C-alpha positions, -999 to +999 in steps of 0.1 A: -533+124-897-497+113-896-484+089-869-458+116-858-487+141-852-507+115-833-477+107-811-470+143-804-507+149-795-506+117-773-475+129-755-491+164-750-522+148-737-502+126-713-481+155-702-513+176-695-528+146-676-497+142-656-495+179-648-532+180-638-529+150-615-498+166-600-516+198-593-546+180-579-523+160-557-505+191-544-539+208-536-551+177-518-519+174-498-521+211-489-557+207-476-547+177-456-517+196-441-540+225-431-564+200-415-536+184-396-523+218-384-558+227-373-563+194-354-529+198-337-538+234-327-572+224-314-556+195-294-530+219-279-557+244-270-577+217-253-547+204-234-538+239-223-574+246-212-574+214-192-541+222-175-554+257-166-586+241-153-567+216-131-542+241-118-570+266-109-593+241-093-579+246-058-580+284-061-616+282-074-625+261-043-607+287-021-626+316-036-661+299-037-657+286-001-647+319+013-673+339-007-703+320+007-689+318+042-710+339+067-680+348+088-663+362+057-692+384+050-690+397+085-653+403+081-659+423+050-684+444+068-661+450+098-625+441+090-605+424+118-568+420+113-566+390+137-594+371+119-578+378+085-544+365+097-560+333+112-583+325+083-570+341+051-532+341+055-531+305+067-553+294+038-530+308+011-504+280+015-532+254+018-548+264-015-515+272-033-523+309-037-497+337-038-519+365-026-555+373-017-573+406-020-606+411-002-629+438-016-662+451-003-692+458-025-680+493-031-648+478-046-626+491-019-597+470-006-606+456+028-578+431+033-547+420+016-527+388+023-495+375+006-478+342+011-443+356+009-426+378+034-423+408+011-457+425+016-449+454-008-448+434-041-485+428-047-502+452-023-521+468-052-541+445-074-524+444-108-556+453-125-567+489-132-596+501-110-618+508-141-612+472-154-619+458-120-653+475-118-662+462-153-651+427-142-673+428-111-703+439-131-700+408-152-695+383-124-687+387-087-661+359-090-635+367-117-611+343-132-578+358-143 
């Protein structure tokens, strides 16, 4: 074999090696970039969940406290506007809530309270009645 042929074959071999290393490097970098994007996405989801959890902690306390309160159970059985104003309306500001809907076990609205002066904006719960019944069947305390 001539030296010229050996040099051409050597150059072809080196070119193929360079090309294969380049392709492997590109694939490796692509996988690393995908992993980086996934880790950033997971971190953002975790942070978002933590923010939601921290923001909703006071509302969760509000709901749980009032759900297990005997006077609240009596109020649901026999609604009293004065008791609702004194206990529910005042608590909205304390717990940072915009509105409160009190439903009985038949899923009928017993009492509505809103922290703003405009009582017409949220009178009806912004959830369809059918969806509300399916939510109550899963858990009596729903998180929106």
